[in-house]
C-alpha angles and dihedrals in degrees: 000000000000117000124221116263116256116248104212117105121242134169102293091226090064122084121225114200145141115265102230103174145002120204125189120225120274126197098278099024135057122232116278144185131214117224126188122195132217116262093012138084091227118136100181118195109214137170108245114233098219098036131273098269090065091064101038095100092053098061108134094022135102117264131186122205149120125285112206130182142155116257122211114211110342115216128195108229132193103206142030139064137283113271148148117212130246105028089216124035135025115342110260102163130025133190130177150093123313106241100174138016123202104190095180091053091038092231138129128200116220128194103218099154087300122033115253123185110216130195109222105234102170103104091216092062139056133191090250087067087075136056137194110286096034113132110222141176128199145151119252125225119234117273107053108181134217115210112188119223115217 
């Protein structure tokens, strides 16, 4: 069931979601958390910045934080919708509108149903090549991170 979206304003570069699950690290895999987002069917699997045990008591509650990832080549596109693929699992492909550019950190933040701040990793590109409002699409490297705020 899709929950109604919250109405309180927060920084648009921060993600607000429900912490669905916290999984400790196993031999081949790092710890991860599963976040869902209001008005979407997304269940995003992310690596917690502070370790899974720090979030264990917040399962089932709303959390606010920053999702960061490394973007492969970023392309400006002219058509399509905002999305994160796949709907369930680690983010692999993102498409949406640029909402913030941080040239000194070489990152852009994209609204794709949930805001994701991405480091520009293609040596032929830099964050300053993009501006707020650009519609972009890119692949995401493994290891997207969730850092809770507050």
